[in-house]
C-alpha positions as CSV (number, residue, x, y, z in Angstrom):
1,M,12.9,-33.5,-12.7
2,K,10.6,-30.5,-12.2
3,K,13.4,-28.4,-10.7
4,I,15.7,-29.3,-13.6
5,L,13.0,-28.3,-16.1
6,V,12.4,-25.0,-14.3
7,K,16.2,-24.3,-14.3
8,I,16.5,-25.0,-18.0
9,T,13.4,-22.8,-18.8
10,I,14.9,-19.9,-16.8
11,T,18.2,-20.3,-18.5
12,I,16.5,-20.1,-21.9
13,L,14.5,-17.1,-20.8
14,K,17.6,-15.3,-19.7
15,I,18.9,-15.7,-23.2
16,I,15.8,-14.8,-25.2
17,A,14.0,-12.3,-22.9
18,P,16.3,-9.4,-23.9
19,L,14.9,-9.8,-27.5
20,F,11.5,-8.8,-26.2
21,Y,12.1,-6.6,-23.1
22,D,14.6,-4.1,-21.9
23,K,17.1,-6.1,-19.8
24,K,17.4,-3.4,-17.2
25,F,14.1,-4.6,-15.8
26,F,15.5,-8.1,-15.0
27,K,17.6,-6.8,-12.2
28,G,14.9,-6.3,-9.6
29,R,14.2,-8.6,-6.6
30,Y,11.5,-10.7,-8.5
31,F,14.2,-11.9,-10.9
32,K,16.2,-13.5,-8.1
33,T,13.3,-15.9,-7.8
34,N,11.2,-17.8,-10.4
35,E,8.3,-15.4,-10.1
36,G,9.7,-12.7,-12.3
37,W,10.7,-15.2,-14.9
38,G,7.2,-16.6,-14.9
39,W,6.0,-13.1,-15.7
40,V,8.5,-12.9,-18.6
41,L,7.3,-16.3,-19.9
42,T,3.6,-15.4,-19.9
43,G,4.4,-11.9,-21.1
44,I,6.3,-13.1,-24.2
45,W,3.1,-15.0,-25.1
46,R,0.5,-12.5,-24.1
47,Q,2.3,-9.2,-24.7
48,K,4.7,-9.8,-27.6
49,I,2.9,-12.6,-29.6
50,L,-0.8,-11.9,-28.9
51,G,-0.2,-8.1,-28.7
52,F,-1.6,-7.0,-25.3
53,N,0.7,-4.1,-24.2
54,R,3.1,-5.1,-26.9
55,H,4.9,-1.7,-26.8
56,I,5.8,-1.8,-23.1
57,P,9.5,-2.8,-22.4
58,W,8.8,-4.8,-19.2
59,P,6.4,-7.7,-18.4
60,V,2.8,-6.4,-17.9
61,N,-0.4,-8.3,-17.1
62,H,-2.4,-8.6,-20.3
63,S,-5.5,-6.9,-18.7
64,T,-3.6,-3.9,-17.5
65,M,-3.8,-0.7,-19.5
66,I,-0.9,1.7,-19.7
67,S,-1.3,4.9,-21.8
68,N,2.3,5.9,-22.0
69,Y,5.0,3.7,-20.4
70,K,7.6,6.5,-20.8
71,R,5.7,8.6,-18.3
72,I,5.6,6.0,-15.5
73,H,8.5,6.2,-13.0
74,F,9.0,3.3,-10.6
75,D,11.7,1.3,-8.9
76,I,12.6,-1.9,-10.8
77,N,12.1,-3.9,-7.5
78,D,8.4,-2.9,-7.8
79,I,7.7,-4.4,-11.2
80,N,5.1,-6.6,-9.5
81,N,2.7,-3.6,-9.6
82,F,2.2,-4.2,-13.3
83,Q,1.2,-7.8,-12.8
84,S,-2.1,-7.0,-11.0
85,A,-5.2,-7.7,-13.2
86,G,-7.3,-4.8,-14.5
87,C,-5.2,-1.9,-13.5
88,Y,-5.5,1.4,-15.5
89,F,-2.6,3.8,-15.7
90,Q,-4.0,6.7,-17.7
91,N,-1.0,9.0,-18.2
92,F,-0.9,10.2,-21.7
93,A,-0.9,13.8,-20.4
94,A,1.3,13.8,-17.3
95,D,3.6,11.5,-15.2
96,I,2.8,8.8,-12.7
97,K,5.5,8.5,-10.1
98,L,5.5,5.4,-7.8
99,G,7.7,5.6,-4.7
100,K,9.9,2.6,-3.7
101,G,7.9,-0.2,-2.0
102,V,4.5,0.7,-3.4
103,Y,1.9,-2.1,-3.8
104,I,-0.9,-1.7,-6.2
105,A,-3.8,-4.2,-5.9
106,P,-6.0,-5.3,-8.9
107,N,-8.4,-3.0,-10.7
108,V,-6.7,0.2,-9.5
109,G,-7.1,3.3,-11.7
110,I,-4.5,6.1,-11.6
111,I,-5.6,9.0,-13.8
112,T,-3.6,12.1,-14.8
113,A,-6.2,13.9,-16.9
114,N,-9.9,14.3,-16.8
115,H,-12.6,15.5,-19.3
116,D,-13.5,19.1,-19.4
117,F,-17.0,19.2,-17.8
118,S,-18.2,22.0,-20.2
119,N,-17.1,20.0,-23.3
120,L,-16.7,16.2,-22.6
121,E,-14.9,15.8,-25.9
122,K,-11.9,17.8,-24.6
123,H,-9.5,16.7,-21.9
124,L,-8.2,19.1,-19.2
125,P,-4.4,19.6,-19.0
126,G,-2.8,16.6,-17.3
127,K,-1.5,16.7,-13.7
128,D,1.2,14.4,-12.3
129,V,0.2,11.8,-9.7
130,I,2.9,11.1,-7.1
131,I,2.6,8.2,-4.7
132,G,5.2,8.2,-1.9
133,E,7.2,5.2,-0.7
134,N,5.7,2.2,1.0
135,C,2.1,3.0,0.1
136,W,-0.5,0.3,-0.5
137,I,-3.3,1.1,-2.9
138,G,-6.3,-1.2,-2.2
139,M,-8.3,-3.0,-4.8
140,N,-10.8,-1.0,-7.0
141,S,-9.4,2.3,-5.9
142,I,-9.1,5.4,-8.1
143,I,-6.5,8.1,-7.8
144,L,-7.4,11.3,-9.7
145,P,-5.2,13.9,-11.4
146,G,-2.8,15.9,-9.3
147,V,-3.0,13.7,-6.2
148,E,0.1,13.3,-4.2
149,L,0.4,10.8,-1.4
150,G,3.0,11.0,1.3
151,N,5.0,7.9,2.4
152,N,3.3,5.0,4.2
153,I,-0.3,5.6,3.2
154,I,-2.8,2.8,2.9
155,V,-5.7,3.5,0.5
156,G,-8.7,1.4,1.5
157,S,-10.3,-0.7,-1.2
158,G,-12.8,1.0,-3.4
159,S,-11.6,4.5,-2.5
160,V,-11.7,7.5,-4.7
161,V,-8.7,9.8,-3.9
162,T,-9.6,13.3,-5.1
163,K,-7.1,15.3,-3.1
164,S,-3.5,15.0,-1.8
165,F,-2.5,13.6,1.6
166,L,1.1,14.8,2.0
167,E,1.6,14.1,5.7
168,G,1.8,10.3,5.2
169,S,1.6,7.5,7.7
170,M,-2.2,7.1,7.6
171,I,-5.1,5.1,6.3
172,I,-7.4,6.9,3.9
173,A,-10.7,5.5,2.5
174,G,-14.0,6.4,1.1
175,N,-15.5,8.4,-1.7
176,P,-14.0,11.0,-1.6
177,A,-11.2,9.5,0.5
178,K,-10.6,11.0,3.9
179,I,-8.4,10.1,6.8
180,I,-9.6,7.1,8.7
181,R,-6.7,6.7,11.1
182,K,-3.1,8.0,11.5
183,L,-0.4,5.3,11.7
184,D,2.6,5.2,14.1
185,K,5.5,6.6,12.1
186,H,7.8,3.9,13.4
């Protein structure tokens, strides 16, 4: 009985979801399982009816903040990155580019512009943040403006990434983040 109810619910969601979201986001791997459709179901309630992240055209956790969804670039197979609680994508001034296969844990902040230290009421010009493929950004980490991470980088929980690590295949951690260990490139 439960399987039949789930099947009926997903069939209904496939019909009504395009009224709330851009249907191109339903083609990723999470929509071949029930998980993605669960995000749609809760998203319709929390995003579209209650109004948390209402303007974003894909399912987003209600506690995630996205400044400008048009300036986030990601693979549709990685829509799971917007389901983590408490993430902050501050990108009103520049782009955030997430490589394919990136995982973002809860409470991660990715910031593209900072305040001017001489006048805190002003923001400095934005700088793109680029995260390479197959990176894992650990819980409570912050990535600051202009940072670029190469492929296969693990950012340890609670890290503050203040500079780029272009080489890839490494673990970085700390405040400020530094190389902890290089990883085998295979």
